[in-house]
C-alpha positions in Angstrom: 108.6 92.5 98.8 105.1 92.9 100.4 103.3 96.0 100.5 103.4 96.1 104.4 107.5 95.6 104.3 107.7 98.4 101.7 105.6 100.5 104.0 107.5 99.8 107.0 110.7 101.1 105.0 108.5 104.4 104.0 107.7 104.7 107.7 111.6 104.6 108.8 112.5 107.1 106.2 109.7 109.5 107.5 111.4 109.6 110.7 114.3 111.4 109.0 112.4 114.2 107.3 113.7 117.7 107.5 110.6 119.7 108.2 111.3 122.5 110.4 108.8 124.7 109.0 105.7 122.6 108.6 106.2 119.7 111.2 104.8 117.7 108.3 107.0 114.3 107.8 106.8 112.1 104.8 108.8 109.2 103.8 108.8 107.0 100.8 110.0 103.6 99.9 110.7 102.8 96.1 111.0 99.3 95.1 112.9 98.7 91.8 112.2 95.6 89.6 115.5 94.4 90.3 114.7 94.1 94.2 116.5 97.0 95.6 114.5 99.7 97.6 115.4 103.3 97.6 114.0 105.6 100.3 113.3 109.2 100.5 112.1 111.8 103.3 111.1 115.4 102.6 113.4 117.9 103.1 112.4 121.4 103.3 113.8 124.7 103.0 113.1 128.3 104.3 112.6 129.4 100.7 110.0 126.7 100.0 110.6 126.5 96.3 113.7 124.3 96.9 112.1 121.8 99.2 112.2 118.2 97.7 109.4 115.8 98.2 109.9 112.2 99.8 109.0 110.6 96.4 111.0 112.6 94.5 113.9 112.2 96.8 113.4 108.3 96.3 113.1 108.3 92.6 116.0 110.7 92.2 118.0 108.6 94.4 117.2 105.4 92.2 117.7 107.0 88.7 121.3 108.4 90.0 122.4 104.8 90.6 121.0 103.7 87.3 117.8 102.2 88.2 115.0 103.0 85.6 112.6 100.3 85.9 110.2 100.5 89.3 107.5 98.1 90.7 105.9 99.8 93.5 106.0 102.9 95.7 104.8 103.2 99.4 104.3 106.7 101.0 103.3 107.6 104.4 102.9 111.0 106.1 101.8 112.8 109.3 102.6 115.5 112.0 105.9 115.1 113.6 106.6 111.7 112.4 103.3 110.1 113.3 100.9 108.8 110.5 97.7 111.0 110.7 96.0 110.1 107.6 96.5 109.4 103.7 98.9 111.6 101.8 99.2 110.9 98.1 101.8 112.2 96.3 101.6 115.9 95.1 101.5 117.1 91.5 104.9 117.4 90.8 106.0 114.1 92.3 103.2 112.4 90.2 104.5 113.7 86.9 107.9 112.3 87.9 106.4 109.0 88.4 104.8 109.4 85.0 108.2 109.9 83.3 109.3 106.5 84.4 106.4 104.3 85.3 103.5 102.7 83.5 99.7 103.7 84.4 99.0 100.6 86.2 101.9 101.4 88.5 100.9 100.7 92.1 101.3 103.4 95.0 100.7 102.1 98.6 99.3 104.8 100.7 99.4 104.5 104.5 96.9 105.3 107.1 96.6 105.2 110.8 94.6 101.5 110.1 96.8 100.2 107.3 96.8 101.2 103.7 95.1 101.8 100.4 96.7 101.1 97.0 96.0 103.3 94.0 97.6 103.3 90.3 99.4 106.2 88.6 96.3 106.7 86.3 94.0 106.8 89.4 96.5 109.7 91.0 97.3 111.3 87.7 94.5 111.1 85.0 95.5 112.2 81.7 98.8 112.7 82.6 101.7 113.9 80.4 104.0 111.3 80.0 106.2 112.6 77.1 105.0 110.0 74.6 103.7 113.1 72.6 107.5 114.0 72.2 108.3 110.4 71.2 105.4 109.9 68.6 103.8 107.4 70.5 100.6 109.0 71.2 
């Protein structure tokens, strides 16, 4: 799947966001190595802490369906469902990505003009990936 097609799926997911407090909508589309795509949107909560980001929603949907190998992630965001800039995943989402993805995992970040590509290593330098627990460091 091309980055552009994956970004289209992220844009569709962005429109399903539940963001009554911030007005900030985010969509994500996660491509698995098997070729399936799992989408996610941000889901806010008045208590803030229970809020879940689009990226984690997509990852958790995929893992809950038995998918553990991922090929790429596309993310887009903006005010009231309109892309208004580049919005990379938050730190918590980056850490979830580090649990399942290699350092060269591509992340496509939409902007009003198109997109840019970053790797997980660029987004989370010196990230903790659990290898210390598994004796692989």
